[in-house]
C-alpha positions in Angstrom: 119.1 77.9 82.9 120.4 74.5 81.8 124.1 73.8 82.3 124.9 76.9 84.3 126.3 76.6 87.8 125.4 79.7 90.0 127.8 80.9 92.7 126.4 80.6 96.2 127.4 80.0 99.8 126.0 78.6 103.0 124.3 81.9 104.0 122.1 82.0 100.9 118.7 81.0 102.3 116.7 81.6 99.1 118.6 81.6 95.8 118.2 80.7 92.2 117.6 77.1 92.9 114.2 77.9 94.4 113.0 80.6 92.0 111.1 82.5 94.6 109.9 86.2 94.7 113.3 87.4 95.9 116.7 86.3 97.1 117.5 86.0 100.9 120.9 86.2 102.4 121.6 85.6 106.1 123.8 88.3 107.7 123.5 87.1 111.3 121.4 84.8 113.5 118.6 87.4 113.7 119.0 89.3 110.4 118.7 88.4 106.7 118.6 90.6 103.6 115.9 90.3 101.0 117.0 91.4 97.6 114.9 91.9 94.5 114.7 93.9 91.2 111.9 94.7 88.9 111.3 97.2 86.1 109.0 97.5 83.0 107.7 99.8 80.3 104.8 102.1 80.9 101.3 100.6 81.4 99.5 103.9 81.9 99.9 107.2 80.1 100.5 109.4 83.1 104.2 109.3 84.0 103.7 110.1 87.7 101.3 107.2 88.1 103.6 104.9 86.1 106.3 105.7 88.6 104.1 104.9 91.5 102.9 101.6 90.0 106.4 100.5 89.1 107.7 101.3 92.6 104.8 99.5 94.3 105.4 96.5 92.1 109.1 96.3 92.9 108.5 96.7 96.7 105.9 93.9 96.6 108.4 91.1 96.4 109.9 92.0 99.8 106.4 92.1 101.4 105.6 88.7 99.9 108.7 87.2 101.5 107.6 88.4 105.0 110.1 91.2 105.1 110.3 95.0 105.4 111.8 97.0 102.5 114.5 99.4 103.7 116.5 100.8 100.7 116.0 101.1 97.0 117.9 102.1 93.8 116.3 103.5 90.7 116.6 101.6 87.3 115.9 103.7 84.3 116.0 103.3 80.5 115.1 106.6 78.8 114.9 107.8 75.1 116.6 111.1 75.7 116.5 112.0 72.0 112.8 111.6 71.5 111.2 112.2 74.9 111.1 115.3 77.1 113.2 115.0 80.2 110.2 116.3 82.2 108.5 112.9 81.6 111.4 111.2 83.4 111.2 113.7 86.2 107.5 112.9 86.8 108.2 109.2 86.7 110.9 109.5 89.3 108.7 111.8 91.4 106.0 109.1 91.4 108.5 106.5 92.5 109.8 108.7 95.3 106.3 109.4 96.6 105.7 105.7 96.8 109.0 105.1 98.6 108.2 107.8 101.1 104.8 106.1 101.8 106.7 102.8 102.3 109.3 104.5 104.5 112.1 103.2 102.2 115.3 105.2 101.6 116.4 105.9 98.0 120.2 105.3 98.0 121.2 105.4 94.3 120.4 104.1 90.9 121.5 103.8 87.3 120.2 105.0 84.0 120.9 104.2 80.3 119.7 105.6 77.0 117.1 103.3 75.5 114.7 103.3 72.6 111.7 103.2 75.1 111.0 104.3 78.6 111.6 101.7 81.4 111.5 102.3 85.1 111.7 100.2 88.3 113.7 99.6 91.4 116.3 97.3 93.0 115.0 96.8 96.6 116.7 95.5 99.8 114.7 94.5 102.8 115.1 93.0 106.2 113.7 89.8 107.7 114.5 87.4 110.5 116.1 84.3 109.0 113.5 82.0 110.7 110.6 84.1 109.5 111.2 84.1 105.7 108.1 83.2 103.7 108.6 81.2 100.6 106.2 80.0 97.9 106.3 76.3 98.2 105.8 75.8 102.0 102.1 75.0 101.6 100.5 72.9 104.4 97.6 70.6 103.8 94.5 72.1 105.4 95.7 75.7 104.9 93.3 78.3 103.5 94.4 80.6 100.6 93.7 84.3 100.9 93.9 86.9 98.1 94.3 90.6 99.0 93.5 92.4 95.8 90.9 91.8 93.0 91.9 90.4 89.6 91.2 92.0 86.3 93.8 94.7 85.9 95.3 93.1 82.7 91.9 92.9 81.0 91.0 96.5 82.0 94.3 97.9 80.8 93.6 96.2 77.5 90.2 98.0 77.5 91.9 101.3 78.4 94.2 100.9 75.3 91.1 100.4 73.2 89.5 103.6 74.7 86.6 101.6 76.1 87.1 102.1 79.8 85.3 105.0 81.5 87.4 107.5 83.5 86.1 106.3 86.9 87.2 102.7 86.2 90.6 103.9 84.8 91.3 105.8 88.1 90.1 102.9 90.2 92.4 100.3 88.5 95.3 102.7 88.5 95.0 103.3 92.3 94.7 99.6 92.9 98.0 98.9 91.0 99.7 101.8 92.8 98.5 100.5 96.2 101.3 99.0 98.4 101.0 95.5 99.8 102.5 96.9 103.0 99.4 96.8 105.1 98.6 93.2 104.1 102.2 92.2 104.9 102.2 93.9 108.3 98.9 92.1 109.2 99.7 88.7 107.9 103.0 88.2 109.8 100.9 88.2 113.1 99.2 84.9 111.9 100.4 81.3 111.2 101.2 82.0 107.6 103.1 79.2 105.9 103.6 80.5 102.4 103.1 83.6 100.3 103.6 85.1 96.9 102.4 88.2 95.0 100.2 88.0 91.9 101.8 89.7 88.9 102.4 88.8 85.3 101.6 85.1 85.5 98.1 85.7 86.8 96.4 84.0 89.8 96.7 80.5 88.4 100.2 80.9 87.1 101.5 82.1 90.5 99.5 79.5 92.3 101.2 76.9 90.1 104.5 78.2 91.3 103.4 77.6 94.9 102.1 74.1 94.1 105.0 72.8 92.0 107.4 70.9 94.3 105.2 71.4 97.4 103.8 67.9 97.5 100.3 69.4 97.8 97.5 70.5 95.5 95.2 73.5 95.7 91.4 73.9 95.4 90.4 77.3 94.0 86.7 78.4 94.5 86.4 80.7 91.6 83.1 82.3 92.8 84.9 83.6 95.9 87.8 85.2 94.0 87.6 89.1 94.1 87.4 90.4 90.5 86.6 93.7 89.0 83.1 93.2 87.6 84.1 95.2 84.5 86.9 92.8 83.8 84.3 90.0 83.2 82.4 92.2 80.8 85.5 93.2 78.9 86.7 89.6 78.8 83.3 88.5 77.4 84.0 91.1 74.6 87.4 89.4 73.9 89.5 92.2 75.3 92.2 89.9 76.7 95.9 90.7 77.0 98.4 88.5 75.1 99.9 87.5 78.4 96.6 85.7 79.4 96.9 83.3 76.5 100.6 82.7 77.2 99.8 82.0 80.9 97.0 79.6 80.0 99.1 77.7 77.4 102.0 77.3 79.9 100.1 76.3 83.0 96.9 74.6 81.7 98.4 71.1 82.2 98.5 71.7 85.9 94.9 72.9 86.1 91.6 70.9 86.3 88.6 73.1 85.7 85.1 72.0 86.8 82.5 72.1 84.1 80.9 75.0 86.0 83.8 77.4 85.4 83.1 79.4 82.3 85.7 80.0 79.6 85.6 83.7 80.5 86.3 83.0 84.2 89.2 80.7 83.1 90.6 83.6 81.1 90.4 86.0 84.0 92.0 83.6 86.4 95.0 83.6 84.0 94.9 87.4 83.5 98.4 88.9 84.0 98.3 91.5 86.8 100.5 94.5 87.5 101.3 95.1 91.2 98.6 92.6 92.2 97.8 91.4 95.7 99.4 88.8 98.0 98.3 85.2 97.9 98.6 83.9 101.5 98.6 80.3 102.7 97.5 80.4 106.4 96.3 77.9 108.9 92.6 77.3 108.2 91.5 78.0 111.8 92.9 81.5 111.6 91.9 82.4 108.0 88.7 84.2 108.8 90.4 86.2 111.6 93.1 87.2 109.2 90.6 88.3 106.6 88.8 90.4 109.2 92.0 91.9 110.3 93.1 92.7 106.8 89.8 94.5 106.1 90.0 96.5 109.3 93.4 97.7 108.1 92.2 98.9 104.7 92.7 95.7 102.6 89.0 95.8 102.0 88.7 93.2 99.2 90.7 90.4 100.9 88.9 87.1 100.7 89.4 83.3 101.3 89.5 81.9 97.8 90.7 78.3 98.2 92.3 75.5 100.2 95.5 73.5 100.2 94.8 69.7 100.0 96.9 66.7 100.7 97.2 65.5 97.1 100.7 64.8 95.8 99.6 65.2 92.2 100.4 68.9 92.6 97.4 70.1 90.6 95.1 73.2 90.8 91.5 72.2 91.0 89.3 75.2 90.1 85.5 74.9 90.7 
């Protein structure tokens, strides 16, 4: 924010000046804290699943930084005068189940009365100070790996329009509620140079955050990007969330689309995701091994989707 001077000290390894997925503070030579916070309004009707998705989404930033989440605190806004307290109980239960799965301790929280339901977490994780993964540490020659398919924003729009079949609704909800834990645990065994998670800015928006200030450019192979097939169908029908248009308007100057990339594919590449996958920049000679390892550990739609190139223009070339 222009004109503001943020307090900091020599132990802040990642702070506001870098605008990364989370903040990182060095405690000792072999321990740093990762701190993040995230909450939002319901994106699904079922309060239990909403709690799970919100918790998975908040935990994801720690995984993206190469760390292990350890503690969390609830953040709640609740319309107590217009909504049954049982709804809030189910939301919290969903979050608790996801924290148990992640082996994260719930140590507190805060709630306020609000005109609409909001839920999320403040999360603290551990990482070695020398093993922090940041967005902009791209290396020319790296391969880019995506661990979850795109299209949840488009499909959620179709769900609101009552056009998505129950099987698809369950599939996309389970995807959003899935932790990035397995992907994070596998990737740290490989020469990974940079990482981020794909959420509200879409694949191209978050890729742009990695590219900006890196001194590199990125080539995205759109045909290799894992996508819900139904998302393409719904996008062709015009069922796009407002966020997709905002993402495209903001980041289009950084993107160069080949003539072969359809308008619908462009829209899906900008589709805002909720609790999406990790985008991993790894040494090219280990990329296929990493994908195979991810698949063996249940991250079954992981795929190499692009390359980092030595181009100081800091552009995204999508073909």
